[in-house]
Phi, psi and omega in degrees: 000144180264146178238151178248136178237010177290151177288141179256158179300154182256359176216160172274161179294159171290158179304317184294323177291323177299314179304313181302317181297317181295317180298324175298317180295322179298313180296323183267351183069038184235186176205165172299138177227150173272181177243351183245149168255132185241134177242112182262121181303134177305328180300332180292344177259359184229352190269125171299322179296315179296320177298320179300319179290324177295316179298322176295324180292315177308318181288342187266350180235155176294125180234140180297134180249328180188166170286150175305322183290349174287341178233064188284328187244151176304136182099336183290136184217162172228128174250119184198158175280148168226121185054036178082358183257128174291123179234154169243123176245126192220147173265123186283172175298336177273007183067008176274143175273133174229158178232137182226152170289132186279070179208127177295142184280003176277286179230018167088005184294147174292141186268333186210160177216144176069221180240161179176187175226127187216154172269345176196165176251124184242125182299128181282354182274305185231359176090004176298145187232149184224142180280173177294345174269006178088353186289141177287114183268326184200149176231116175300137184049059185299338182294349174279357182228069186296333187263003183286131174254109182306324182295335181261359184242028171287171178298147179282117187268144172240159183299135173216143177209159177243139174204134173055041176080014181232151174253126179245147175237154176213114186282335170268155181295114183294343178297336182288340176216058189299329181294314179294318180297317178299313181299318180296317182289317186289337180276000183291132178290147182268078188238356180252142179240157182289343182264009173281160182238134171283121182250350179197143173230143180221149171217127180217171180237127176256138182271064179199159180299142182306325181291327176294321175298315183295317181302326181296341179272340197261013174205151177255008180296338178266358189300314184291323183284312186278322187243039190297333181247005182241288180275324189299321177304339180258352187235216184227157176274114174055053178227107182221153159258130186234117181240153172239149178218098190061233180275349183272171177210159175224129177245125180262130175247102180279149171266157181302330183284003174297337178296344179293343183269353184303321180261009181268135179306141184306319182288346185254359183288130176244111186264006191301326175244023181248353179198169174239132171259130170246108180267126172264122176259106187300139001263337200228025186230140173243129174244106188259129171258101186261178186305313186231011174198172179240144177229135172254118181243127183242122185260116183247109177297127172256353176173181184295335182231026176223137184222126173274134181243110180253126184234140172243123180254128185234149172291168165288176179309134183260011181299128174051043179229151176293103189295324178296316178294323179300312180298315181297317181296315180298319181293325178291320177302313177300316179303319178293312183295311182291327184273356180238273189298321181292320177302314182297315180297315182298314176303320182292310184293329177293323177293322176297318179301317180294321181290338178297333179290342184292335185080010180292330184235138168274335182212156171265138186248130180240121188262199186291340178276357187232049187287335174297321176290319175303314183297320177301313183291327176294322177297315179300312183293328179294332182263333184250346186074202187264011186295000000 
């Protein structure tokens, strides 16, 4: 396998520069291309040992958990696993976001499930209670626990931070690798706003390795073959702008109507319904900027061939806009995407997972039209090696 050690850009291009590159590709019949061919061993999609190493990586770097607007008010929380660990992420009375391991310090019962709003967390088993800051507040019949020090029996906290409209968690102390953590957070694109609204949330399970799901987002080489009656009629065959920013990447999928911007001054170009940006936030998150809504997708491995896909669907910025119309337009946009291309992609990657059992391939090959996937595997290899 080839590895890259060259420094990568620290920002993505402006919308206008992306438009210029797309228009150049349309005129020339070209697309962005990489320089490396990558062969990823099939075993990396089927090995329990490899999955364990990947989950350890997930715990060691900041990973997006939810949009900030999902926890807009004090007391709002989300309880969900991340890298296999049950967590509670909650906004405190001081408006700070904190994350805790979802386990009572008495006998380990989970304190919360799903989403909600609470003034405190009360264990459903024996009633021990904890504040939104994790402090142990009360123990029923405390005289039965004479040696308990409440200060030492608060919930176990893990690192949490907010940046650019997203809440990130890191289960290992990021200070142990502060450079990598800083680089990952600083490279996150600034596309979410506090006035956006979450209008739908979904959680489903795909019967394929999490990397197969991720790879389906990161190239347009498959658009004509896989989406010939859904996405392709509005777009192009194998035409993308592909950028990397540290460990992250962005893939641009232009629509045919982007040519309307050819005669528009750069500072006046509005790309909102002319292209889709798919931002890959390393390692396991997709942030999609679609025509009329934004989607945050989090891929949580449940096994070597099972992936939980948690998605938050948000309107575009609602400032000075008819909110009802904004919601209706966003819902129509989501219905088209979810009912067509997403269904086709999931069916494709689940078929690939089944095909891996055949032994036909020792490795999956990613060529010059798939540089965002190559970049992803290079980043994984740099952190995990060849195991």
